Structures are given as structure tokens and as C-alpha cells.
Steps between C-alpha positions, in 0.01 A plus 500: 500500500857587602676737259274419206292757314127439559344310211131563560290788632448295819877461543540875455228575755647255750845658462367856514273447799763297684755774455252769600432302819875486572518878460206540737666273753830688465323831570293346780759596760540857626880479514517387137271785395728741686805346329332554162424859600866562583617329180269719291728785612804320359735205526615403852729248664349242733669673794359840405151355453518322836586826672226693320224250582628434855554127445797267531714435194397132511126582505540765230691252284220244538237759406707592193521133398120480508465820296759372251320166463185695409695699240455827690869580554831427333846494652859552404819421684786742545775316679333338800217754515159430344299790363126476430266709289141480381480285187458702179172335407356590842618862504399563140852513357471183296536675167339399171296187526514478878124456511518201270482151644850349509450163662355345815756646737372856455149492355403796721651769277167595347294401803674733743482791264135464400372849440842647576487401868816301562639386832721809504192722457323309775790537743541869417128547574538324834795726578305816419196389701715421803706816480804289406857612477 
């Protein structure tokens, strides 16, 4: 399907369920869940994240690549430093129309927020239950 917009309901379902599975896989690692928890508090550099989750910069960078591939985080470069943050459509900051389907790369917008329970809400709930930071 590549970068094409789904043409049939089956194509849409395949894209949506495939992306939801990628999100599940991305959050299927405790370190990545902790990284998301830290990023919900605000943008961080790879080095800062590595220190906060007690992992090497190389491992943290790999975890961030996986989260980025699932559309969970975005990054920006400032000089040679990369900064990551939770993607707007995951944290709820997507603005008008963020729940609308916008192509196969991110069909999860509405799925993650079903009933107002987005990934950000889920991670905040995990944080509260575990007595997080």
C-alpha cells in the first residue's frame, strides 16, 4: 500500500490495524514506556533521556527510532543535538481535525483516542498507578 490513501474499507482496516499493532509493539518494551513517560513531561535530548531512563545513549536512540517509526514521537535537530517529544496526535495536541483519518501512515488518530482515552491518557494512568514521578 506504500504511501497511498486506502481505497476500500478493507484497505482502511488493514492500515489501521497494522498501525495499531506497531504502536502496541512500540509500547511492548518497559524502557520505551518509560521514555514515553519522561517525554510526556516535555521535550528532551537523547542524552537527557538516556540519563533519566538509566540506559546508554545508543540504546535510547534505538528505542526512540522505534517509537518514531510508530508515530509516537517526533524529533528536531538543534545543531548536532536531537530533541524528542511526544507526537501531537498522541498527546492530544493535534488541533482541529486531528482525529480525522489522514492517510495510511497515521490511521490511529481516532483509534487511540476512542472515548477520550489516548496513549497520553493511558501513560498518565500508568504513572499515577505506579506512583510515578
